[in-house]
Structure formats: structure tokens, C-alpha cells
N, C-alpha and C positions, 0 to 999 in steps of 0.2 A: 132319523136324519141320515143322509148319505155319509159314509165314513170319511170321504175326502172333504166334504163340506164341514163335517164336525171337526176334523183336524184343523181346518183353516180357522174355524171359530175359536177353537182352543188356543191357536197361535195368537190371535188378536187379543184374547183376554189374558194371555200369560203375563206374568210379572216380569220375566226376563226376555231379552232378545235372543237371537240365535236359533229361532224355530223355523226350519226350512221344510217346505213340502216338496217332494220330488214327484215327477210324473213319469212312470215307466211300468213296464209289465213285470219286472223282476226277473231273476235268474233261477235256473234249476227247477226243482219240483215245486208244484203249487200246493202240495199237501202240508198242513200245519197251520200256524196262526200268523197273520200279518203282524208287523211291529215297527217300532221306531228304532233307529240306530244312533247311538251317542258315540261320537268320536272324541277321545281325549288324547292330546298329544303332549309329549315332552321332547326335549332335544338332547340327545346323548351327550354325556351321561346324565339323564334325568333333569335337564335344565328347563326353565320356564320361558315363556315368551319374553319376559322382561330381561332375560339373560342373553337374548339374541336380537339386539336392536337393528341388525342389518336385514332382518326378515320383514318384508313389506306385507305379505299376505300368505294364505294357505290355499293350495289348489287340490281339490279332491276329484278323482276320476273313478267312475264305476261303470264299466262297459255295459251298454244297453240302457243306462239311466240318464235322463235329462235333468241335470241339477240346476237349481236357481243360480242365476248370475254366472253361468258356465262353470259352476263348482268352485268359485273363488270366494274365500271368506276371510274375515279378519283373524289374526292369530289369537287374539283374546276377545271374547264376547261376554260382556257383562261380568267381567272378573273371572271367567272360566276359559282356560286354554283348550277350547274344543267347540264342537257344534253338534246340534241334534238334527238329524234328517228323518223325516216322517213318512209313514205310510208305505213301507216296503212289503211287497208280497212275500209269502214264505218261500225260502230257497237259499241257495248258496251264491254269494257275490264276491268276486275278486275286486280289489280296490288298490289304488295308488294314491299316496299323499305326498305332495311336494311343498316345501317352504321356499317361496320365491323372494329374491332380493329386489332392491330398488332398481337394479339394472336389468331385471327380467331373468336373471340366471337362477337355476335351481341350487339352493344352498344346502338343504337337507331333504331327505326323502325316506319313504317307507312304503311297504306294500304287504299285502296279505289277503286273507279271505275271511269273511264272516258269514255265519249261518243265521237266517231269520226263522224263528219259530216262536213269535212273541218278541217283546222288546229285547234289544241286545246292546251291550256296551263294548266298544273296541278301544283298548289302551295300546298306544304305540309310541315307542321311543324312536324318533326320527334320527337318522344318522347322516353325517356329512355326505354330500353328493359323490357317488362313485366309491364310497368306502363303507365298510361294515366291520363287524367283529364276531367272534364266536364265544360261546360260553362253554368252557372245557371242564369236564368232570372225569373222574377215574374211579376204578375199583380194583381190588386185589383178589387173587385166586383163593379159594377156600383153604383153611388150614385147621389145625387141631383146636383152635380157639373158636372159630366161627365159620359158617358158610359164606358170610359176607364180612370179612374182618375189617375193623377200624384201622386207622393208621398205627395206633399203639399195638393192636393185636397182630398186625403185620410186621411189627418191629421197625417201622419207618419213622425217621426223625425229620427228614427234609425231602423236598422235591426240587429238581431242576428241570427246566424246559427250554426247548429251542424251536423256533418257528422259521421255516424256510432257510435253514442253515445259518441263521443270524446269531446274535449274542445269547449265551445261556443266562437265564434269569432264575432266581430262587423263589419258590412258592411255598405257601403254608399247606401242608398235606391235608389238613382238615377242611380247608376251603374248597377243595375239589370234590368233597364228598357230601356237601350240603349246600343249600341256598342256590341251587342251579349251577354251581361251578364257578370257575375263575374266568374273568373277561380277558380276552386276548387284546393286544394293542390294535389300533385301527389298521385294517388290511384292505387292499384293493380287491375288487371283484375277481373271483377265480379260485383255482385249486391251490391249497397250501399244504406244506408238509409240517409235521410236528414230531418231535422226539422228546420223551420224558424219562428221567432216571430217578428212582426212589432210593434214598440212602439210609443206612442204619448200621447195626452191629453185625459183623459176619461171624462165621462159626469159630474163628480164632479169637473172637472177643474184641476185634478192632472196630472202632466207631468210624462213621463217615465213609463206609464202603458201599458200593453199588449192590443192592439186593434185588431190585426189580427194574425192568425196562419195558418200554412200549413205544411204538411209533405208528404213524398212519398219515392219512390225508383228510382234509375237510374242505368244503367249498363255501365261500362267502358270497353273498349277493347283496348289493347296495340296498340299504333300507330294510333288510330282512335278516337280523341277527339269528344265528342258529345255535342250537345246543348240541354238543358232541361229547360222547362218552368213550373212554378208552380203557381197555383191560390190561393191567400190568401182568407180566409173567416173571417168574423167579429167574435169576441169572447166577452164573458162576463165572470163573475165569481160568485162564492159563497164561503162563509166562514162557516165552520161547527164546532160545538162542540157537546158533548153528556152528558147525565146524566144516571146513572145506578139505576134502581129501582127494588127492590125485591117485592114490593107491591105498592099500591097507596100512601103509607105513609112512606115507608122505602127506603131511598136513600143510596147507597154505593159508596165508593171511589174505585179506580182501585185496590188498595192494598187489601181492604176488600173483593172485589169481586174475587180476585185471578186471574185477567185477565193477559194474556201474550201478548196481542196485539189486534188491531182492524182491520177489513176488511171493506173498504168503496167502494161502487159502486153506479152508477147512471144510470138510464134507460131513454134514450131520448124517450119521449112518442110519438113524431112524427115519428121517424124512427124505434123504437123498439130496437135500438142499446144499448148494455151495454158498457159504456165508458171504463171500465177496464176488459172487457171480462168476462169469467167465474170465474177468480181468485180473482178479486177485488184489491183494492189498500191497501197494508198493512201499518198501522200506529201504533205508540206507543199509548197506552191507555192514557198516560199523555201528549200527544203532541198537544192537541187542543189549539187554533183553527187551523184547516187545511184549507189552501187556495187552491181553484181550479180556475185558471184564464184563461184557454184556452178552455172554453166550447162554443159550438155553441149555439146561442140564441134559446130558446124554454123552454118547461116544462119538468121537470125531476122528476122521482120518485127516492128518496134517500134511499139507504139501508145501514145500519150500523150493523155490527156484533161485539160483544165483545167475544173474543176467549180465551178458556183455552186449550192451545195446539191446537189440531185439532177439539175440541168440541166447538159448538156454545153455549155460556153461556147466552148471552144477545143479543137481536136484536129488531128491529122495523119492521120486515118483515111481520108480520100479518097485520099491518096498516102503510104502508110506507108513509113518508112525501113527499109532492109534492111541488117543488120550481120552480120558473120561473127565467130564465137567460135572461138578456137583453143585446143586443149588446152595447159594449163600456162602460158598467157599471161594474166596477171592485170593488173588496174588498181588504182591507189591514188588517194587524194584528190588527191595532188600531180600525177597524170598529167592530160593534157589530155582532157577529157570530150567525147564526141560530142554536138553540139548539134542538137536536133530543133526545127524551126520549126513552131509551132502557129498555125493561122489561126482567126479568129473564125467561130463557127457561126451566130450570129444578130445 
């Protein structure tokens, strides 16, 4: 019996509905075995059709394939949130699934690719239209305990994360090292920034201090959640203050010097990287001591400018100070800050 006729016969005799035959040549290579594709959908986070009464039907699109009823199906067929599409030639197929509301608008969507080499099942968690999320995981650099240390082996007790410069949130460290990672909040399509800090006990025995830091970007695409992994690096810190000198014997206050603010920067002598780019980190003249707690270990040239508007009035740039940052060695406001002497430029 012809395979397509046999499939139709099986559909007619099947106990359940939702058996759809497609008519198309298939995508990609023709090597391998033909098969059926079972789509099973949920609605993020893992809701059922019964949880989304505003959804009227499901629309499936597979380029190059002519689907029954234009690819429009019930959300639930015979008790199953899904559909079976039959008789695909072997190959790779991109697809898009949309959940359509009663007003014709797309409420949820998802997309991906499936490979046919025999029967295949596609599980997809549809996300709200125009929105998605990422699964974020992390790992720590090797140490004396392990090449892939756990949270406890890394000495980490908590994680804080920030996306797109928003509110800092607390995360469970172990959650980012198992089960695919931690789900971000719903995010619009596009590129997003993330920063994470891991806290624990520093070399001075103080708890709740930054031990590791990481940052980066990731891209979200509606209906296609992505997994992103970030490597933490160990950090240390420095605490800075400054003094303003008109000469070797005349010291000035910020008010006497007429300064409007300070610009601080640090150059990593190993990498040549300026920590705050070309602009520097703006600070109040009276704001010292200033804590920097997320620096990679190494030697840094420290540059401080005392500014009168856009004019450099005081600086140490002719003879920059060199400080060493050690991993897990942090500073607090109560610690003695390193004092940088700034001399008058004009």
C-alpha cells in the first residue's frame, strides 16, 4: 500500500482525532527515514489550554509545507494540547506556532526547527507575543577544591543579578548550576545586559562580601527562549581618598579649590584596559572614601582628576599611583583608604 494512502487509512481508523496529513516535499536532505511530527504545546510558564481561555486556536506554519485547514488547529484535541502531523520526508524543518485570540491577534508564539529521521516529538512552551525569557546559568573558575567548583566549594552563599540596569534581585546560587538555570523575567525582543555578583566570606573573614563578578549580554527572541551561561571571575577591591595640594606645603579643601567633582579611573597593567573607559568614574569631591569592589586581581595605575567644570584643576597623572588588587580581599568604608595626592595643574 502507498505510504500516503496507508497513513490516511490509519487516520480513519485511529481512536483519537488530531491526525493530520500534510502534502509537501519536505525540507533539507532526503536521506534518512520519513516520519510523523507530534507537536505538544504549553503556555509559559507551562500552562495548559484550559489556563488560557482567550486562545481560540493554534496556527502552525512550516515553510514549503501545505498543512490541512491552512495549519489552523484546536488548542486541545481529544484531551491533548497538541497535534500530530503525518508523512514528513526526512530533513530539517523550521516552524512557527502562534496562539490566536478571538479578535485574530497573536497572543502567544514560538518557533524553532525539528529534524525528521523517523517519528519526532516537538515540545514547546509558547511565550506571550513579542516577549521571551532566557535561562541563565553560571559557573566558577577552578580552585584547589575542584576544576568545576560548586557554590560551597567556591565559598559563595548568595547571588545578586541585575538586567538592563534595573533592580537587583537575589538568586539561589545552586539554581544557576542545575536544571537548566534560572528564568529571567519576561523581556522584549532584543539584546539585554546582565551583571551578577556572588557573595561570601572574604580573606578577612567578613561575610556578605563580593567574591566573584560577571557581566555580559544575551539576546531574546519572541517564542524562542534561550539558555545563556556566564563564567564568574574572582574579584578584589580598593578604597580611595585624595588630598589637594597647591604646592608641597599648601593643602586645599574641595571648597577652597573650587572643584565641581572628581573623575577616577584605573588601568589594568596586565591587560592595558581602562576600567571606566575614556570617561572615568565621576564622584563628588567630598565623597571619599570611594569603594571599588569588583576589580579583577592585578596591578592598577590609579588616575584621579579634580575638575572645575570641564577643566582639569588637580591630578596625579604625571606620576600615577600603582595599587595591587588581590582576589577575595575586599575593603569597607571602615577600612583605611589609600590616599592619592593630587597636585594643582594651573
